[in-house]
N, C-alpha and C positions, 0 to 999 in steps of 0.2 A: 503495500500499499504507499502510495506517496505522501509524503510528509504533509503536503496541503491537506489532502483527502483526511489523512489521519486527524489533523488538528480541527479539520471542519467537524468530524464525527464526536471528537472529544467535546467541543463546544455545543452541539447540539445536546448531546447527553447531559451535558452540565446544565444548560437551559432549563430541559424537560424535567431533570431530577431537581433543580432549583426550586421550580413551581410546584412539584409534587411534595418535596420537603416542606415549602413554606405553607402549602395548604393543608397537609394532613398531618404536620407535626407542630409547626409554629403557631398556626392562626387559632384564635380562640374566639368564640361566639361571643363573649362577654367584653365589651369594648374597653373595660378598665384593665384588662388583662392582655391587651395586645402589645406587641413589642413596639419599642421606640427606636429613635436614632442612634441611641447608645448599645444597641443590641450587638452581640459577639459576631453575628454573621455580617451586618452591615459594616463594623469596624475593621473585621479581617478582609473582607472584600475590597474595601478602601486601600487597607494596606497592602495586598498581594497584586492588586490589579489598576485601581485608579491611580495612586501616587506613582508608580513606576511609569505608567503612560502619561500621566500630566507632566512629569519629570522630562520626557522627551520632546514636550510639546513646543516650548519656546526655542530651544536649539534647533529642533528640526524645522519649524517656519522660518527662522533667521537663515540658515545654511540652505535649505529646499528654495527659497525665493531669490535668493541670490545666485544659485546655480541655474534655476529656472531661466533668469534674466540674462546671465552671461552666456547661457547656450542659445537663447534666441538672437541675441547679437544687435541685429537691425533695431533700432528704436522705432521704426514705422511698423515693423511688425509687431513689437511689443504694444504699440498703441493700438493697432487691429485686435489683437488677442485681448488686451484689458478691456477694450470698449465691448468687444462682443461677448466676454464674460459676465461684464456689469449687467448689459442688456438681458442677458439669458436670466441671471439671477432675478432681476425685477419683473420680468414677464413672467416666469414660473411662480414666482410669489404671488403674483397678482390674480394668476389663474388659480391657485390654491385656495387664496381667501375669498375668491369669488364663489368657488365650489362649496366651502364651508358656509358662507352666507345664505345660499340658495337652499343648501340642504335644511339649515337650522329653521329658516322661514317657512318651509314647508312641512318638516316633521314636528315642529312646535314641542321640543322636549320640556320646555318649561311650562307647558299648560297642561291641564288635565289633573294634576295632583290633588288629592283630597286636602282640605282646609289643615288637618291635623297635621299630614306628612309635610306640606309646606312650612307651616310652622316650625315643625321640629327642624327641617333643613336650614331654616334662617337662624334659628337661636343656635344651633351646632356652628353654622358659619360665623356667626359673629365673635363666639368664644376661639375658635381657629385663628381668626384674624387677629384677636387682641393679642393672642400668643405670637405673633409673627411680627417681629420688631422690623425685618426687612422689607415686607409690606407696607407697614406705617411711615418707614423713611420714604419708600417710593412715593406714598401718597404726598406726602410733603413738597416733593417737588414733581409734581405729576404734569407738567405742561410738556407738549410735543417739542417746543423751543428749548427747553432746558435738555430734554434727551438729544436733541441733535446737537446742541453745544456741547455736551459731554462726547460724544462720538468726534466732535472736530478736535477737540482739545486733545484725545487719544491719538488722532491722526497727526497732530504736531505736538509730539510730546518734549517736554525739556529734559529729559533724563532717559535715555533708552533702558539703561540698568534698571531704574526704577519700573518702568513699564513691565520689563521680564521679570523682575522679582515680584510683581503683582499678577503675574498671569495674565497681561492685557496684550492679546496678540497684533491688535491693529497696529499700534505704533510701531511694533516690530516689522510689521510687514512693509509700513510706509518707509522705515529706515532700510530693510533690505532691498527694496526697489530701487532706491536711491544709490545705495552701495553697488548693487549689482550693475546699473547703468554707468556708473563710474568706472568699474572694473572694466566694463564691455568697452567704454570710450577711450579706456588708456592704452588699447592694442597691445603690443608687445611688451612696455614698460609695466602693466600689470597683469601679465598672463600668468606670472608665478602665483598672485592673488587667487587666479580663477582656479588653477590647478590645486591650491590648498583647499579652497572651499569643495571642490570635486571630491578631494579625498575624506575630507570632514563628513560630507554627505555619506559616503560609502561606509564610514565608520559608525556613524549614527543609525543607519539602516541596518547594520548588524546588531547593534545593541536592540534595536526594534525587533528583529527576529528572535532574539533570547528572551524579550519581555513577552511577545506574543503568545509563548508557550504557558505562561499564566494565565491566559484567558479562560481555559475551561473551569479550572476551580475557582476563579474570580467571578464569572457569571454565575455559577451555581450558587455561591454565597448572595449574590447582590439579587438574583431573582428569587432566592428563598426569603431574603428579607421583605422584598417589595411585597411578595403575594403574603407572607406571613403577617405583615402590618395591615394590609388592607382586606385580603380574603377575595376569592373570586365571586363569593356570594354578593359583591358589589354589582355586579353586571344585572343582577335581578333587582337591585334596591331602587328607591326614588330617583337615584341619580342614574340608573342603568339607561334608560332611554337617551340621555344626554351623552354618555359614553359610548353607546352604540352609534350615534350619529357622528361622534369625532372619528370613529374607527372607519365607518362606512366612508368619510369624506377621505381619510388618509389612504383608503384601499383604492378609491377612484383615482387620486392623484399618483399614486405609486405603480399602479398596473394599469391605467388608461393614459393618463396624460403625458407623463414622462416618458414612457414606451413609444407614444406617438410622436413625441418631439424629437426622441433619438432616431428613431426610424426615418423621420423626414430630412434630419440635418447630418445624420451620421451615417445612415444609411447601413446600419448594422444590425443584428437580432438583439433586440433588448433584454430578452428573458435569459438568451444566452449569457449575455454581459452581467445580467443581475445574479446567475449563478455563479460567475467568475468573482464577483465583488461578495460572495457571501460571508466570508470572514470578516469582512469590515462591517455589513449590515448586522451580523449576529453580535459582534463586538457592541455596537451602537445600542442595540436593545439592551444587552446586559448592563452595559456601563452608564447610560442614560446620558452620555455626553459625546458631543460631536468632536469637540476639543481633545477630550482624551481619545477618542478613536481615531484620531487624525494620521498618528503614525502607522496605523493597521491599513487606513485607507490608502494612503499613499504608497504603500508595500503591495497592497492588492492590486490597485490600480495599473501599478508599472508591470507587476510579475505574471498576474493571472489575467488581469482586463485589457492587456495589451495597449494601454494608453501611453503616450509619448512622454517621456521624462520631462521635456520642455513644459507640455501642459499641465501634467501633475504637479510638476513643483512651484507652479504659478496659481492655477486654478482652484485645487484642493485647499492649500492654507488659507486663501482668500474666502473660501465657500464656507469653511468651518467658522468663520468670524462673521459673515454677512449674510450667506444664503440660509435662510430658515424657511423652506417650503411647508414642513410639517406644523411649526410653531405658527407661522401666519394664518394658515387653514384652522388651527385650534383655538386661537385668539378669538377669529371671528364667531366661531360657534360658541365657545364659552361666554363671551359677552352677550349675544344676543338671547342665549339660553338664561342669563341672570336677569336680563331686563324681563324676559316673558315670565320668570318665575316670581317676579315681584311686580307683576300686572302692568308693566309699561309697554305700551305698542311703541313701535318705532316705524317711523314713514321711509318711504323709499330714500328721502334725503338722508336720513340717520343711517341708514343701512349704506350707503355710498361713504358716509364718513367712517362706519366701521371697517369697511374694506381698505380705504385709503390709510387711516392710521394704522391699522393692524398691520398692514404691508410694512409701512415705514417703521413701526415700533418693532416688528421681528428683525430689521435690520441691524437695530441696537441691542438684540437680545444677546446675551453671552452665550456662548457653548456650553453651559454647564447645566445640571439638574435643576428644573423648575424656573429656569430664567424667563420663560413666558409669563410666568404669574406676576412678575415684576413689571414687565413691560405692558402687562393687561392695564395696569393703573391708567396708563397714557390714553388708551382706547376708551375706557369708560369716562375718563374727564372729558375728552372730546365731545363724546356724544350727551353728556350731561349739560355742556355749554350749548349745544345746539339747540337742546330743550328749551331752553331759556326759562329755567326755574319752574317750569309748570309741573314736571315731575322728575325726580332725580333719583340714579341708583346709588345706594350708599356704597362707599369703598368696602365696607365689611361684608360686603356681598360675596366678594372674592374668597371668603373663608368658606363658604359652601362648598366649593370644588377642590379645596387644598386635599382633603382626605384621601381623593382618588385620582389626585394629579399624578402620582408617581407612576403608575402603570400606563397612563396617557402619554406621559412625557417619554417613556422608552418606546412607544410606538412611532411619536411624531420625531423624535431623533433620529431612529431608523429612516424615516423618509427624508429628513433634512440632510443625512449622508448619501442617500441614494440620488438625492437631487443633485450633490455635489458630485458624485461620481459621473451620472450622466452628463454634466457639464465638462467633465475633464475628457470624457470620449469624443464628445461633440468637437472640443477645442482641439483635440489632436489632429483634427484635420487642417486647422490652421497652422498649428506648430509641430509638425512631425518631428520626430529625432533624424537624424541626418542617415542613420544605419537601419531606420525602420519607417520606410516610404508610407504614407497615409493609404496609397491605393492597395496595399497588401490586405485580402481579406482576412477576418479574424472570426 
């Protein structure tokens, strides 16, 4: 058995075993006895998988982007690649959030609940919100302008070392782009620097290969913790209809929209490519973090997915930072669901505001677990302002969906990584490696 197939099998066993262990061993029907964030499964999973993968992220982003830019060489080609990548990200996120808005307005998961069930959901949500300091801090700076200023400040950092230590990849990406351009423009005088970064990239990828073998036990523990904390019974709870709506939307985007886009622009079999990217997708599902999955995504894209190194090294680090198809779709469904739950009807204008702000807010969402909950504050605030004070959704309403967010976050993170991967495959046509022409069928 090939090492790749063996690793895939072990990851599948880890995921399935984790779900079963979480449901039948850890999960308790009494909410007071459910496991928390300090449970040994969560802490051990973070220790053996999340932390090693996260350790790789910033060095990998810096080196891979520099290598990608220096290999492209021609600034005009870089401009075409960069512009096409950003356009792809924005369009696919806009499509995703539109799918979510259409689904939630037609399914109406927030309506039809009995008064007792609705009251219980709201009361539980207020308690969950009150216990979440991160959401309360986000509510204090809820304007879209403040969020975008934060992104702009990250793009123009004062201290690149500080950005790296805080694991904020956007500033590192900008610095790496400029450094790569400088090395490429230097010609023969900076050729040694280009070779050094090439060698560093190969060394880091060797480290990634070692860390990847920690994935099976890591995803077992993290999946067990997630299911043990939430329980599969939530799928038939009062929030079940909301969860199914999100999952159906994610499935439509992942199995219909993105494959169609890839077929049109890359002219490759999207489902074969999805199978080739299975290690990255399963790691994304288990870790719940597109940033932590980035090392695996780059490795799988280059080695199994036959994406060019030029495209992978540029497109995937950027995508893990700004491309959040699944998050955008989820935010649209979640926000409209909460307005429905609180009896507030949204007009077509308000739905357009949800679509636009959810797309923009998803760009600013960090590639970490539950980042979508924080940026959701921006979407709710924008809709509240458009209502003109006639009826407003309290920020505490976000607490209603906190309890089931983790399992949905695992699914939307998988879609985020799948969207990045499709982008890398499409952009391989614009930036093929010299030794691997784009015309060679895969």
